[in-house]
Every structure is written in C-alpha cells, then in structure tokens.
C-alpha positions as CSV (number, residue, x, y, z in Angstrom):
1,M,63.1,-16.1,-112.0
2,M,59.9,-17.5,-113.5
3,R,60.1,-20.6,-111.3
4,K,60.3,-18.5,-108.2
5,A,57.3,-16.5,-109.3
6,V,55.3,-19.7,-109.9
7,I,56.3,-21.0,-106.5
8,V,55.2,-17.7,-104.8
9,V,51.9,-17.6,-106.6
10,L,51.0,-21.2,-105.8
11,T,52.1,-20.8,-102.2
12,L,49.9,-17.7,-101.9
13,A,47.0,-19.6,-103.6
14,T,47.4,-22.5,-101.1
15,L,47.4,-20.2,-98.1
16,A,44.4,-18.2,-99.4
17,T,42.5,-21.4,-99.9
18,A,43.3,-22.6,-96.4
19,V,42.3,-19.2,-94.9
20,A,39.1,-19.3,-96.8
21,W,38.4,-22.7,-95.6
22,I,38.9,-21.7,-92.0
23,V,37.0,-18.4,-92.3
24,T,33.9,-20.1,-93.9
25,V,33.5,-22.9,-91.4
26,K,30.7,-21.0,-89.6
27,W,29.7,-18.4,-92.2
28,R,28.5,-18.5,-95.7
29,Y,29.5,-15.7,-98.1
30,C,27.2,-15.3,-101.1
31,H,27.5,-13.0,-104.1
32,C,24.3,-12.5,-106.0
33,N,24.0,-11.2,-109.6
34,R,20.9,-11.1,-111.7
35,Q,21.1,-14.8,-112.8
36,S,24.1,-16.1,-111.0
37,L,25.1,-17.0,-107.4
38,I,28.6,-17.5,-106.1
39,T,28.7,-19.2,-102.7
40,V,31.8,-19.6,-100.5
41,C,31.0,-21.9,-97.6
42,G,32.7,-24.3,-95.2
43,G,33.1,-27.1,-97.8
44,G,34.1,-25.3,-100.9
45,I,33.1,-22.8,-103.6
46,S,30.0,-23.2,-105.7
47,V,28.9,-21.2,-108.8
48,S,25.3,-21.4,-109.9
49,R,23.7,-20.0,-113.1
50,F,19.9,-19.9,-113.2
51,S,17.5,-19.6,-116.1
52,L,15.3,-17.3,-114.0
53,P,16.4,-14.3,-111.8
54,V,18.0,-15.5,-108.6
55,Q,15.4,-13.7,-106.4
56,A,12.6,-15.7,-108.2
57,V,14.3,-19.0,-107.3
58,L,15.8,-18.1,-103.9
59,P,13.8,-15.2,-102.4
60,M,16.0,-15.0,-99.3
61,M,19.1,-13.9,-101.3
62,P,20.0,-10.2,-101.4
63,V,19.4,-8.4,-104.6
64,E,23.0,-7.5,-105.5
65,G,26.5,-7.9,-104.1
66,W,28.1,-9.8,-101.2
67,S,26.3,-11.0,-98.1
68,R,27.5,-12.8,-95.0
69,R,25.1,-15.2,-93.1
70,P,25.4,-18.2,-90.8
71,D,26.2,-21.4,-92.7
72,Y,23.0,-23.2,-93.5
73,P,22.0,-25.5,-96.3
74,L,21.2,-23.4,-99.4
75,V,18.4,-25.7,-100.4
76,P,15.7,-26.3,-97.7
77,P,16.1,-29.7,-96.0
78,S,12.5,-30.6,-96.9
79,N,11.5,-31.2,-100.5
80,I,9.4,-28.0,-100.5
81,G,11.1,-25.7,-103.0
82,W,13.7,-28.2,-104.2
83,P,11.9,-29.1,-107.5
84,R,11.6,-25.4,-108.3
85,Y,15.2,-24.8,-107.5
86,Q,16.4,-27.8,-109.5
87,A,14.2,-27.0,-112.5
88,T,15.5,-23.4,-112.8
89,L,19.2,-24.3,-112.3
90,G,21.1,-23.9,-115.5
91,T,24.7,-24.6,-114.5
92,Y,26.1,-25.6,-111.2
93,V,29.8,-26.1,-110.4
94,Y,31.1,-27.0,-107.0
95,V,34.8,-27.1,-106.1
96,P,35.8,-28.4,-102.6
97,Y,38.6,-26.7,-100.8
98,W,40.6,-29.9,-100.4
99,L,40.8,-30.2,-104.2
100,L,42.1,-26.7,-104.6
101,I,44.7,-27.3,-101.9
102,A,45.6,-30.6,-103.6
103,L,46.1,-28.8,-106.9
104,F,48.1,-25.8,-105.5
105,A,50.3,-27.3,-102.7
106,P,52.4,-30.0,-104.2
107,Y,54.8,-27.9,-106.4
108,P,55.6,-25.3,-103.6
109,A,56.1,-28.2,-101.1
110,A,58.4,-30.1,-103.5
111,A,60.4,-26.8,-104.2
112,F,60.7,-26.2,-100.4
113,V,62.1,-29.7,-99.9
114,C,64.2,-30.1,-103.1
115,G,65.7,-26.6,-103.2
116,P,68.1,-27.1,-100.2
117,L,68.9,-30.6,-101.4
118,R,69.8,-29.3,-104.9
119,R,72.2,-26.7,-103.4
120,F,73.8,-29.4,-101.2
121,R,74.3,-31.8,-104.1
122,R,75.8,-29.1,-106.3
123,C,78.4,-28.2,-103.7
124,D,79.4,-31.9,-103.3
125,R,80.0,-32.1,-107.1
126,G,82.1,-29.0,-107.3
127,L,79.4,-26.8,-108.8
128,C,78.2,-23.3,-107.9
129,S,75.3,-23.7,-105.4
130,T,73.3,-20.9,-107.0
131,C,73.7,-21.4,-110.8
132,G,75.3,-24.8,-111.2
133,Y,78.5,-23.5,-113.0
134,N,81.4,-25.9,-112.9
135,L,84.0,-24.5,-110.5
136,T,86.8,-27.0,-111.1
137,G,90.1,-25.1,-110.9
138,N,88.6,-21.9,-109.7
139,E,90.9,-20.2,-107.2
140,S,89.2,-16.7,-107.0
141,G,86.6,-17.8,-104.4
142,Q,83.8,-16.3,-106.5
143,C,81.6,-17.9,-109.2
144,P,82.5,-16.3,-112.6
145,E,79.0,-16.9,-113.9
146,C,76.8,-15.4,-111.1
147,G,79.2,-13.8,-108.7
148,T,78.3,-15.9,-105.7
149,E,81.0,-16.3,-103.1
150,I,82.2,-19.9,-103.0
151,K,82.3,-21.6,-99.6
152,R,85.2,-24.1,-99.4
153,A,85.0,-27.0,-97.0
C-alpha cells in the first residue's frame, strides 16, 4: 500500500511540475515577502533571500503576496542596478524544471512498466498475480492468501 502511495505522489509531483513548466513559459509568478522572493518562471523555480527589504533592492516588486507578470529578466539586462542587487543578495537557490522532472519521474515510470511484467512472470511461475503466493496444487480457483480469482490457461 505504501508503494502505491509513493507512486501516486511522485506521479502527481511530475505532472504538477510539467504543468508549471507549461504555464510559466510566458508568465512569471512572484511571491514577495519582507526579505524573500520566490519566482516561478519558464526555466524553473528560484528562491532569493535578501539582506535588505525586497522593495529596496527591486522596487518593481509588489509589497506582499503573489503577482503575475509577463516573463522578463529579473535583473536588468544592463549593468545598472546589478551590483546593488548582487550585493544585497543573501541566499539564492535555483532549481530548473527538468531537474525536478528527472527526480520525480523515474520511479513511477519504472513501476508503470514493471508492474504488468511482474504479474505476467508470477502467473508463468504458478504464483498469485496479486500477492505472489505459491498456488501449486490449488484446486479452488481462488488464492487462499488474498482472495484473488485465479485465471487458468
């Protein structure tokens, strides 16, 4: 049961990351606090923690909460303002979407492929396809361990 829950959670995390990637191709979503800024944009998710209040460093940011704006570079393309931004930046973490998908997707994908193969191999070896109980000599047509109906070839 725990294995299925992990597969479901990782599948949902993969889908949510893919949807976030698609939604943020043209728009940047920012959440501003007093000294931190979370940005969800077309390339990934970034979290910035400043030594000064965010509005002192980036005056175009809203005071509090989430905002949606067209995707543009957070730092001006010219060097005007970049030294001030860099000097007041305490911590900066950036996680690209492809990395999140690469972390979340392999286990559900393997389970999706290996699950049917496991059931097929169990049936070939005379085991219950659901729980793996040895059904040698069983004549009832039902697994005594889990109650699954046995399909005989």
